[in-house]
Every structure is written in structure tokens, then in C-alpha cells.
ChimeraX commands (.cxc) that place a marker at each C-alpha (Angstrom):
marker #1 position 101.73,81.77,82.34 radius 0.5
marker #1 position 99.34,83.24,84.74 radius 0.5
marker #1 position 97.80,80.26,85.40 radius 0.5
marker #1 position 101.02,78.59,86.59 radius 0.5
marker #1 position 102.10,81.39,88.87 radius 0.5
marker #1 position 98.51,81.30,90.77 radius 0.5
marker #1 position 99.39,77.67,90.87 radius 0.5
marker #1 position 102.78,78.19,92.34 radius 0.5
marker #1 position 101.30,81.15,94.98 radius 0.5
marker #1 position 98.37,78.41,96.01 radius 0.5
marker #1 position 100.55,75.75,96.35 radius 0.5
marker #1 position 103.08,77.28,98.85 radius 0.5
marker #1 position 100.41,78.85,100.33 radius 0.5
marker #1 position 98.44,75.50,101.21 radius 0.5
marker #1 position 101.56,73.06,101.12 radius 0.5
marker #1 position 101.70,73.11,105.17 radius 0.5
marker #1 position 98.05,72.27,105.64 radius 0.5
marker #1 position 97.62,68.35,106.19 radius 0.5
marker #1 position 94.13,66.56,106.95 radius 0.5
marker #1 position 94.25,64.02,109.84 radius 0.5
marker #1 position 92.35,60.83,110.09 radius 0.5
marker #1 position 90.18,62.35,112.92 radius 0.5
marker #1 position 89.03,65.31,110.56 radius 0.5
marker #1 position 85.42,64.49,109.28 radius 0.5
marker #1 position 84.47,65.45,105.80 radius 0.5
marker #1 position 81.44,67.21,106.05 radius 0.5
marker #1 position 79.15,67.21,103.10 radius 0.5
marker #1 position 75.94,69.51,104.38 radius 0.5
marker #1 position 74.93,71.41,101.93 radius 0.5
marker #1 position 77.06,70.08,98.99 radius 0.5
marker #1 position 74.79,69.01,95.85 radius 0.5
marker #1 position 75.61,65.22,94.81 radius 0.5
marker #1 position 76.71,66.56,91.33 radius 0.5
marker #1 position 79.10,68.94,92.97 radius 0.5
marker #1 position 80.71,66.34,95.47 radius 0.5
marker #1 position 80.96,64.00,92.83 radius 0.5
marker #1 position 83.17,66.14,90.49 radius 0.5
marker #1 position 85.11,67.07,93.36 radius 0.5
marker #1 position 85.80,63.62,94.47 radius 0.5
marker #1 position 86.49,62.54,90.38 radius 0.5
marker #1 position 89.14,65.28,90.27 radius 0.5
marker #1 position 91.05,64.37,93.60 radius 0.5
marker #1 position 90.94,60.81,92.25 radius 0.5
marker #1 position 92.33,61.43,89.16 radius 0.5
marker #1 position 94.80,63.81,90.57 radius 0.5
marker #1 position 96.13,61.84,93.40 radius 0.5
marker #1 position 95.37,58.03,92.31 radius 0.5
marker #1 position 96.23,55.72,94.99 radius 0.5
marker #1 position 96.90,58.44,97.38 radius 0.5
marker #1 position 93.64,58.44,99.60 radius 0.5
marker #1 position 95.05,60.72,102.31 radius 0.5
marker #1 position 95.45,63.28,99.42 radius 0.5
marker #1 position 92.12,62.83,97.91 radius 0.5
marker #1 position 90.74,63.21,101.44 radius 0.5
marker #1 position 92.63,66.55,102.00 radius 0.5
marker #1 position 91.75,67.95,98.40 radius 0.5
marker #1 position 88.10,66.80,98.84 radius 0.5
marker #1 position 87.95,68.80,102.28 radius 0.5
marker #1 position 89.61,71.75,100.71 radius 0.5
marker #1 position 87.11,71.63,97.91 radius 0.5
marker #1 position 84.05,71.50,99.90 radius 0.5
marker #1 position 85.65,74.22,102.07 radius 0.5
marker #1 position 86.00,76.39,99.17 radius 0.5
marker #1 position 82.53,75.73,97.46 radius 0.5
marker #1 position 80.88,76.49,100.75 radius 0.5
marker #1 position 82.94,79.62,101.22 radius 0.5
marker #1 position 81.93,80.68,97.85 radius 0.5
marker #1 position 78.56,80.05,98.28 radius 0.5
marker #1 position 78.03,82.04,101.38 radius 0.5
marker #1 position 80.72,84.81,100.72 radius 0.5
marker #1 position 78.59,88.20,100.82 radius 0.5
marker #1 position 80.78,90.84,99.16 radius 0.5
marker #1 position 80.79,94.26,100.53 radius 0.5
marker #1 position 84.41,95.33,99.54 radius 0.5
marker #1 position 84.19,95.93,96.37 radius 0.5
marker #1 position 81.96,97.29,93.89 radius 0.5
marker #1 position 78.98,94.42,92.52 radius 0.5
marker #1 position 80.25,95.09,88.91 radius 0.5
marker #1 position 83.59,94.50,89.84 radius 0.5
marker #1 position 82.83,91.62,92.07 radius 0.5
marker #1 position 81.14,90.04,89.30 radius 0.5
marker #1 position 84.22,90.17,86.84 radius 0.5
marker #1 position 86.32,88.85,89.74 radius 0.5
marker #1 position 84.04,86.06,90.14 radius 0.5
marker #1 position 83.24,85.06,86.72 radius 0.5
marker #1 position 87.27,85.32,86.13 radius 0.5
marker #1 position 87.94,82.88,88.92 radius 0.5
marker #1 position 85.23,80.77,87.84 radius 0.5
marker #1 position 86.74,80.76,84.17 radius 0.5
marker #1 position 90.13,80.29,84.92 radius 0.5
marker #1 position 89.52,77.31,88.00 radius 0.5
marker #1 position 86.29,75.51,86.66 radius 0.5
marker #1 position 85.55,72.94,89.37 radius 0.5
marker #1 position 88.23,73.90,91.21 radius 0.5
marker #1 position 86.53,75.78,94.27 radius 0.5
marker #1 position 89.50,76.51,96.53 radius 0.5
marker #1 position 91.22,78.10,93.94 radius 0.5
marker #1 position 88.20,80.21,92.94 radius 0.5
marker #1 position 88.12,81.20,97.00 radius 0.5
marker #1 position 91.80,82.06,96.59 radius 0.5
marker #1 position 91.92,84.17,93.36 radius 0.5
marker #1 position 88.73,86.02,94.75 radius 0.5
marker #1 position 90.52,87.24,97.93 radius 0.5
marker #1 position 93.30,87.87,96.20 radius 0.5
marker #1 position 91.73,89.95,93.36 radius 0.5
marker #1 position 89.70,91.75,96.10 radius 0.5
marker #1 position 92.81,92.60,98.10 radius 0.5
marker #1 position 94.18,93.86,94.87 radius 0.5
marker #1 position 91.28,96.03,93.83 radius 0.5
marker #1 position 91.34,97.77,97.39 radius 0.5
marker #1 position 95.18,98.54,97.26 radius 0.5
marker #1 position 95.03,99.75,93.64 radius 0.5
marker #1 position 92.13,102.32,94.34 radius 0.5
marker #1 position 93.52,103.51,97.94 radius 0.5
marker #1 position 97.36,103.05,97.38 radius 0.5
marker #1 position 99.30,106.81,97.60 radius 0.5
marker #1 position 102.34,107.39,98.57 radius 0.5
marker #1 position 103.91,110.87,99.55 radius 0.5
marker #1 position 107.43,110.20,97.98 radius 0.5
marker #1 position 105.64,109.93,94.26 radius 0.5
marker #1 position 104.38,112.74,92.39 radius 0.5
marker #1 position 100.69,111.97,91.54 radius 0.5
marker #1 position 101.38,112.52,87.99 radius 0.5
marker #1 position 104.14,109.50,88.35 radius 0.5
marker #1 position 101.71,107.43,90.34 radius 0.5
marker #1 position 98.91,108.30,88.07 radius 0.5
marker #1 position 101.18,106.97,85.05 radius 0.5
marker #1 position 102.23,103.72,87.08 radius 0.5
marker #1 position 98.48,102.97,87.72 radius 0.5
marker #1 position 97.61,103.23,84.27 radius 0.5
marker #1 position 100.09,101.49,82.60 radius 0.5
marker #1 position 99.35,98.52,85.21 radius 0.5
marker #1 position 95.89,98.83,84.63 radius 0.5
marker #1 position 96.37,98.91,80.90 radius 0.5
marker #1 position 98.51,95.65,80.96 radius 0.5
marker #1 position 96.56,93.64,83.53 radius 0.5
marker #1 position 93.35,94.87,82.92 radius 0.5
marker #1 position 90.75,93.29,85.76 radius 0.5
marker #1 position 93.66,91.73,87.08 radius 0.5
marker #1 position 94.07,93.68,90.76 radius 0.5
marker #1 position 96.30,91.29,92.00 radius 0.5
marker #1 position 98.88,91.55,89.42 radius 0.5
marker #1 position 98.47,95.45,88.99 radius 0.5
marker #1 position 98.88,95.92,92.87 radius 0.5
marker #1 position 102.25,93.96,91.98 radius 0.5
marker #1 position 103.33,96.25,88.83 radius 0.5
marker #1 position 102.50,99.27,90.80 radius 0.5
marker #1 position 104.52,98.22,93.89 radius 0.5
marker #1 position 107.52,97.35,91.68 radius 0.5
marker #1 position 107.52,100.48,89.60 radius 0.5
marker #1 position 107.02,102.48,92.84 radius 0.5
marker #1 position 110.07,100.80,94.34 radius 0.5
marker #1 position 112.18,101.27,90.99 radius 0.5
marker #1 position 111.17,104.84,90.82 radius 0.5
marker #1 position 111.93,105.47,94.51 radius 0.5
marker #1 position 115.41,103.97,93.92 radius 0.5
marker #1 position 116.09,105.94,90.84 radius 0.5
marker #1 position 115.13,109.29,92.20 radius 0.5
marker #1 position 117.27,108.78,95.05 radius 0.5
marker #1 position 120.27,107.65,93.55 radius 0.5
marker #1 position 123.11,110.35,92.63 radius 0.5
marker link #1:1,2 radius 0.2
marker link #1:2,3 radius 0.2
marker link #1:3,4 radius 0.2
marker link #1:4,5 radius 0.2
marker link #1:5,6 radius 0.2
marker link #1:6,7 radius 0.2
marker link #1:7,8 radius 0.2
marker link #1:8,9 radius 0.2
marker link #1:9,10 radius 0.2
marker link #1:10,11 radius 0.2
marker link #1:11,12 radius 0.2
marker link #1:12,13 radius 0.2
marker link #1:13,14 radius 0.2
marker link #1:14,15 radius 0.2
marker link #1:15,16 radius 0.2
marker link #1:16,17 radius 0.2
marker link #1:17,18 radius 0.2
marker link #1:18,19 radius 0.2
marker link #1:19,20 radius 0.2
marker link #1:20,21 radius 0.2
marker link #1:21,22 radius 0.2
marker link #1:22,23 radius 0.2
marker link #1:23,24 radius 0.2
marker link #1:24,25 radius 0.2
marker link #1:25,26 radius 0.2
marker link #1:26,27 radius 0.2
marker link #1:27,28 radius 0.2
marker link #1:28,29 radius 0.2
marker link #1:29,30 radius 0.2
marker link #1:30,31 radius 0.2
marker link #1:31,32 radius 0.2
marker link #1:32,33 radius 0.2
marker link #1:33,34 radius 0.2
marker link #1:34,35 radius 0.2
marker link #1:35,36 radius 0.2
marker link #1:36,37 radius 0.2
marker link #1:37,38 radius 0.2
marker link #1:38,39 radius 0.2
marker link #1:39,40 radius 0.2
marker link #1:40,41 radius 0.2
marker link #1:41,42 radius 0.2
marker link #1:42,43 radius 0.2
marker link #1:43,44 radius 0.2
marker link #1:44,45 radius 0.2
marker link #1:45,46 radius 0.2
marker link #1:46,47 radius 0.2
marker link #1:47,48 radius 0.2
marker link #1:48,49 radius 0.2
marker link #1:49,50 radius 0.2
marker link #1:50,51 radius 0.2
marker link #1:51,52 radius 0.2
marker link #1:52,53 radius 0.2
marker link #1:53,54 radius 0.2
marker link #1:54,55 radius 0.2
marker link #1:55,56 radius 0.2
marker link #1:56,57 radius 0.2
marker link #1:57,58 radius 0.2
marker link #1:58,59 radius 0.2
marker link #1:59,60 radius 0.2
marker link #1:60,61 radius 0.2
marker link #1:61,62 radius 0.2
marker link #1:62,63 radius 0.2
marker link #1:63,64 radius 0.2
marker link #1:64,65 radius 0.2
marker link #1:65,66 radius 0.2
marker link #1:66,67 radius 0.2
marker link #1:67,68 radius 0.2
marker link #1:68,69 radius 0.2
marker link #1:69,70 radius 0.2
marker link #1:70,71 radius 0.2
marker link #1:71,72 radius 0.2
marker link #1:72,73 radius 0.2
marker link #1:73,74 radius 0.2
marker link #1:74,75 radius 0.2
marker link #1:75,76 radius 0.2
marker link #1:76,77 radius 0.2
marker link #1:77,78 radius 0.2
marker link #1:78,79 radius 0.2
marker link #1:79,80 radius 0.2
marker link #1:80,81 radius 0.2
marker link #1:81,82 radius 0.2
marker link #1:82,83 radius 0.2
marker link #1:83,84 radius 0.2
marker link #1:84,85 radius 0.2
marker link #1:85,86 radius 0.2
marker link #1:86,87 radius 0.2
marker link #1:87,88 radius 0.2
marker link #1:88,89 radius 0.2
marker link #1:89,90 radius 0.2
marker link #1:90,91 radius 0.2
marker link #1:91,92 radius 0.2
marker link #1:92,93 radius 0.2
marker link #1:93,94 radius 0.2
marker link #1:94,95 radius 0.2
marker link #1:95,96 radius 0.2
marker link #1:96,97 radius 0.2
marker link #1:97,98 radius 0.2
marker link #1:98,99 radius 0.2
marker link #1:99,100 radius 0.2
marker link #1:100,101 radius 0.2
marker link #1:101,102 radius 0.2
marker link #1:102,103 radius 0.2
marker link #1:103,104 radius 0.2
marker link #1:104,105 radius 0.2
marker link #1:105,106 radius 0.2
marker link #1:106,107 radius 0.2
marker link #1:107,108 radius 0.2
marker link #1:108,109 radius 0.2
marker link #1:109,110 radius 0.2
marker link #1:110,111 radius 0.2
marker link #1:111,112 radius 0.2
marker link #1:112,113 radius 0.2
marker link #1:113,114 radius 0.2
marker link #1:114,115 radius 0.2
marker link #1:115,116 radius 0.2
marker link #1:116,117 radius 0.2
marker link #1:117,118 radius 0.2
marker link #1:118,119 radius 0.2
marker link #1:119,120 radius 0.2
marker link #1:120,121 radius 0.2
marker link #1:121,122 radius 0.2
marker link #1:122,123 radius 0.2
marker link #1:123,124 radius 0.2
marker link #1:124,125 radius 0.2
marker link #1:125,126 radius 0.2
marker link #1:126,127 radius 0.2
marker link #1:127,128 radius 0.2
marker link #1:128,129 radius 0.2
marker link #1:129,130 radius 0.2
marker link #1:130,131 radius 0.2
marker link #1:131,132 radius 0.2
marker link #1:132,133 radius 0.2
marker link #1:133,134 radius 0.2
marker link #1:134,135 radius 0.2
marker link #1:135,136 radius 0.2
marker link #1:136,137 radius 0.2
marker link #1:137,138 radius 0.2
marker link #1:138,139 radius 0.2
marker link #1:139,140 radius 0.2
marker link #1:140,141 radius 0.2
marker link #1:141,142 radius 0.2
marker link #1:142,143 radius 0.2
marker link #1:143,144 radius 0.2
marker link #1:144,145 radius 0.2
marker link #1:145,146 radius 0.2
marker link #1:146,147 radius 0.2
marker link #1:147,148 radius 0.2
marker link #1:148,149 radius 0.2
marker link #1:149,150 radius 0.2
marker link #1:150,151 radius 0.2
marker link #1:151,152 radius 0.2
marker link #1:152,153 radius 0.2
marker link #1:153,154 radius 0.2
marker link #1:154,155 radius 0.2
marker link #1:155,156 radius 0.2
marker link #1:156,157 radius 0.2
marker link #1:157,158 radius 0.2
marker link #1:158,159 radius 0.2
marker link #1:159,160 radius 0.2
marker link #1:160,161 radius 0.2
view
């Protein structure tokens, strides 16, 4: 179910992107075995649709290059290692999805660690955060979602007659 949700998020995020014939695929720095994996996957997923194959290849190469050059300075290194390993295990050979998941998880982690709401008592917010963490351990994007939902519900209920 989690993988399906991520796939939907990814699809809607990148659905409007297109590759034109004038755009070249830059293979600089891509190991041949990585390119072969990327190309074979694009062919498998989009047989007889060369424009989509080109689009997928270009997106995967961009994802691969992003991951190889990314330097983490936003989360503790142990947390980043968990995020990166999880993205790689959930999306093997899909570097673009790994890039997407890593960005989302870093954003979620920073939200969870810094979120405060002056309308919610600290003990209630602590309970909400603990519940989110226990239900979605090491998935900070889902923790962010749960926290927002729970805080919204708490505020609605506490402001009703």
C-alpha cells in the first residue's frame, strides 16, 4: 500500500513533464551497467514507445546523478543513512523515485523535529508525535501527514461546542 501511495504521488508530480526531440540524453558519468539497467527497464515498461523510453531514461539518469552528487546537510547522518537505505530498498534500480523519496523524507524529518503549534498543548502534541512515530517508524513523510491530520482534528474538536 505504501509503495502504491508513493507511486501515485510520483506520477502526479511528474506527469506533466515531457521530453522533446531536441533534448539530448547526457551519459557523462553514468557507468555502462547502470545505463544498461536503466535502458532495459525503460524498454520493459514502455515497449514500442520510444518517446516514453527516452523520457524515463533521462529522468533516471537525472535521478542517478542527483543521488551521486547529493551532500546531506539537512538531517543527522544516521537518519540520512536510514532514509537512503529505505529509498534504495523500496525502489531498486529506480533512481528517480529514490531521489523523490529522499527529498520527501528529509522534508518530513525536518517538519516532525521542528513542528510546534501554539494552539495545541505540548503534552497533546507530544502524544500525537509519539503515535505517528510508532505507527510510521522511519517514515517521516507519513509522520508529517499523520501529525497534520491529528492536529487538525484536535483543533476542530477542541473548538466545537
